C-alpha positions as CSV (number, residue, x, y, z in Angstrom):
1,V,188.6,-4.6,100.3
2,L,192.2,-5.3,101.1
3,P,194.8,-3.9,98.6
4,A,196.4,-6.6,96.5
5,A,199.8,-5.2,97.4
6,A,201.2,-2.0,98.7
7,G,203.5,-0.3,96.2
8,A,206.9,1.3,96.9
9,Q,206.5,4.0,99.5
10,Q,207.1,7.6,98.4
11,E,207.9,10.5,100.8
12,V,205.8,13.4,99.6
13,T,204.1,16.6,100.8
14,I,200.4,17.0,101.3
15,Y,200.5,19.5,98.5
16,D,202.0,16.8,96.2
17,I,199.0,14.5,96.9
18,Q,196.3,17.2,96.7
19,Y,197.4,19.5,93.8
20,T,195.7,18.6,90.6
21,T,194.6,20.2,87.3
22,D,192.1,17.5,86.7
23,P,188.6,19.0,86.5
24,S,187.3,16.1,88.5
25,G,189.6,16.9,91.4
26,T,191.2,13.5,91.4
27,S,194.6,13.3,93.0
28,P,197.4,12.4,90.6
29,M,198.7,9.9,93.2
30,V,195.6,7.7,93.6
31,G,196.8,4.2,94.3
32,D,200.2,5.3,95.4
33,T,201.7,4.4,98.8
34,V,202.9,7.6,100.5
35,L,204.6,8.9,103.6
36,T,203.7,12.4,104.5
37,Y,203.6,14.8,107.5
38,G,201.2,17.2,109.0
39,I,199.6,18.7,112.1
40,V,196.3,17.3,113.2
41,T,193.5,20.0,112.8
42,G,190.3,18.0,113.4
43,I,189.4,14.5,114.7
44,F,186.3,12.5,114.0
45,E,186.4,9.1,115.7
46,N,189.5,7.3,114.5
47,N,189.9,9.5,111.4
48,F,191.4,12.9,111.3
49,F,192.5,15.8,109.1
50,I,196.1,17.0,108.9
51,E,197.6,20.1,107.4
52,E,201.1,21.3,106.7
53,R,202.4,24.7,107.4
54,P,201.8,27.4,106.5
55,G,198.4,26.1,105.6
56,G,196.4,27.4,102.6
57,A,195.2,25.9,99.3
58,W,196.1,22.2,98.6
59,H,197.8,21.8,102.0
60,G,195.2,19.7,103.9
61,I,194.1,16.1,103.7
62,Y,191.9,13.5,105.4
63,V,193.4,10.4,107.0
64,Y,191.1,7.4,107.1
65,R,191.8,4.7,109.7
66,G,188.5,2.9,110.0
67,Y,188.5,0.8,113.1
68,N,192.2,1.3,113.6
69,S,192.5,3.6,116.6
70,S,196.2,3.3,117.4
71,P,197.9,5.6,118.2
72,T,195.5,8.1,119.8
73,V,196.0,11.5,118.2
74,S,195.1,15.0,119.5
75,I,194.6,18.3,117.7
76,G,198.0,20.0,117.6
77,D,199.9,16.7,117.2
78,S,202.6,16.6,114.5
79,V,202.3,13.2,112.8
80,S,203.7,11.1,110.0
81,V,201.2,9.1,108.0
82,T,202.0,6.2,105.8
83,G,199.1,4.9,103.6
84,I,197.5,4.6,100.2
85,V,196.0,7.6,98.4
86,S,192.4,7.1,97.3
87,E,189.3,9.0,96.4
88,Y,186.2,8.2,98.5
89,Y,183.1,9.8,97.0
90,N,185.5,12.3,95.5
91,L,187.2,13.1,98.9
92,T,191.0,12.6,98.6
93,E,192.2,10.7,101.5
94,I,195.1,8.6,102.8
95,G,193.9,5.2,103.9
96,C,195.8,3.4,106.6
97,N,193.1,1.2,107.9
98,Y,194.6,-2.1,106.5
99,Y,198.0,-1.0,105.4
100,G,199.9,2.0,106.8
101,E,201.0,3.6,110.0
102,V,200.5,6.8,112.0
103,T,203.3,8.0,114.3
104,V,203.0,11.0,116.7
105,L,206.1,13.0,116.4
106,A,205.3,15.9,118.8
107,S,202.3,17.3,120.6
108,G,200.8,20.7,121.6
109,L,201.8,22.5,118.4
110,Q,200.2,25.6,117.1
111,L,197.8,24.9,114.2
112,P,198.5,26.2,110.7
113,D,196.7,29.4,110.0
114,T,192.9,28.9,109.5
115,T,192.1,29.9,105.9
116,E,189.3,32.4,105.4
117,I,186.9,31.5,102.6
118,T,183.4,32.4,101.5
119,I,180.5,30.1,100.8
120,A,181.2,30.6,97.1
121,D,184.8,29.3,97.7
122,M,183.5,26.0,99.2
123,S,183.2,24.4,95.8
124,Q,186.9,24.8,95.0
125,E,188.9,21.6,95.2
126,K,192.0,23.4,96.5
127,Y,190.3,24.0,99.9
128,E,189.4,20.3,100.5
129,G,191.0,19.0,103.7
130,M,191.8,22.4,105.1
131,L,190.8,24.1,108.3
132,A,188.7,27.0,107.2
133,I,186.5,29.8,108.5
134,I,183.4,31.2,106.7
135,R,182.3,34.5,108.1
136,D,179.0,36.3,108.3
137,V,176.6,33.5,107.5
138,Y,173.1,32.5,108.6
139,F,171.7,29.0,109.2
140,V,168.5,28.0,107.5
141,E,167.5,25.4,110.2
142,S,166.9,26.1,113.9
143,G,166.9,24.0,117.0
144,V,169.9,22.0,118.1
145,F,172.6,20.2,116.0
146,E,172.1,16.4,115.5
147,G,174.7,14.0,114.5
148,N,175.4,12.9,110.9
149,T,173.1,15.7,109.6
150,A,173.5,18.3,107.0
151,Y,172.6,21.9,107.8
152,H,172.4,24.8,105.3
153,I,174.0,28.2,105.5
154,Y,173.6,31.3,103.3
155,D,175.1,34.7,103.1
156,E,174.0,38.2,102.0
157,N,175.0,37.3,98.4
158,G,172.5,34.5,98.3
159,D,175.3,31.8,98.1
160,T,174.5,28.6,100.0
161,G,176.6,25.9,101.5
162,I,176.5,22.8,103.7
163,V,177.6,22.4,107.3
164,Y,177.8,18.7,108.1
165,V,177.7,17.8,111.8
166,K,179.2,14.4,112.3
167,T,178.1,12.3,115.3
168,A,181.7,12.4,116.6
169,S,181.6,16.2,116.8
170,S,181.1,17.7,120.2
171,A,178.9,20.3,118.5
172,V,176.1,17.7,118.6
173,G,173.4,18.9,121.0
174,T,174.3,22.5,121.0
175,T,172.0,25.3,119.8
176,I,172.0,26.3,116.1
177,P,172.8,30.0,115.8
178,T,169.8,32.1,114.9
179,G,171.7,35.2,113.9
180,I,174.8,36.1,111.9
181,T,177.7,33.9,112.8
182,N,181.0,32.4,111.7
183,V,181.6,28.7,111.0
184,V,185.0,27.0,111.5
185,G,185.8,23.5,110.5
186,N,187.5,21.0,108.2
187,M,186.6,21.2,104.5
188,S,185.4,18.0,103.1
189,Q,183.6,16.6,100.0
190,F,180.9,14.0,99.5
191,S,180.1,13.1,95.9
192,S,179.4,16.3,93.9
193,H,179.2,18.7,96.8
194,Y,181.5,20.3,99.4
195,E,180.9,20.7,103.1
196,I,182.5,21.9,106.3
197,F,182.8,19.8,109.4
198,P,182.6,21.8,112.7
199,R,184.6,20.1,115.4
200,A,183.2,21.6,118.6
201,P,180.6,24.1,119.8
202,E,183.1,27.0,119.6
203,D,183.3,26.4,115.8
204,V,179.6,27.5,115.5
205,P,179.2,30.2,118.1
206,V,175.7,31.2,119.0
207,E,176.4,34.8,120.0
208,E,178.7,35.9,117.2
209,S,176.5,39.0,116.7
210,E,173.3,40.5,118.0
211,L,172.1,40.9,114.4
212,I,169.3,38.6,113.5
213,S,168.7,36.9,110.2
214,P,167.4,39.2,107.5
215,E,163.6,39.7,107.6
216,R,162.7,37.7,104.6
217,E,161.2,34.3,103.9
218,V,163.6,31.5,103.4
219,R,162.4,28.4,101.7
220,L,164.4,25.3,100.8
221,A,163.5,24.3,97.3
222,K,165.4,21.0,97.8
223,N,166.6,19.4,101.0
224,L,170.1,18.3,100.1
225,L,171.0,16.1,103.1
226,R,173.9,14.6,101.2
227,S,171.8,13.4,98.4
228,G,174.0,15.2,95.8
229,E,171.1,17.3,94.7
230,P,171.8,21.0,94.2
231,L,170.5,23.3,96.9
232,E,168.3,26.3,96.0
233,L,167.2,28.9,98.4
234,L,164.4,31.2,97.4
235,F,164.4,34.6,99.1
236,N,161.3,36.7,99.3
237,E,162.0,40.3,100.4
238,P,159.6,41.8,102.9
239,G,156.4,43.1,101.3
240,E,156.9,41.2,98.1
241,Y,154.1,38.9,99.0
242,E,151.1,39.5,101.3
């Protein structure tokens, strides 16, 4: 749907757009036309994430361009983005598919610091849009990663989260780690749950450790797969059942 009219442009920071005290996580600038700046940290087709230095909470955001592919951007580009702030299934984004502009200001820059979070932290709005790393996790599924598919991770605390592999990610077709590993990617949100988007195979390394998944039965009570349903993992310790 085309916007009826673009409002007066405001030059703001990503923090200005993202920071909110609203329990729903809705940006206070929804509907506003903004100009902001950031470094590209992840690219998925024509859309991408940007983050401002030094990184950290509230400093990352998603830029939606739809079929608009000009100009081509690369990870490490410094860009200016003009567009309209919106919430798409609760993901705060800057839309510049119909109205707006992306300009590459510089290339080959060092990315903002990757923020270390836990699975339990994934549900915090302040990390949405950021480049993050989640350490020491296990995948429930096995095999190879497929595109536009949700995978489930858990840690030793029993916390669970979603790794969503988009078709545009070069991680598609690579082996799902069977042991303890780290996951790097851009934090996103879809409806009521949060997820992390790995960008490439190195974001989900297979041989992070020789340790294997704990010897206990892992059952998915519900297969989330972006349905919005809560995920419950049931752990049976060895010897608990014959």
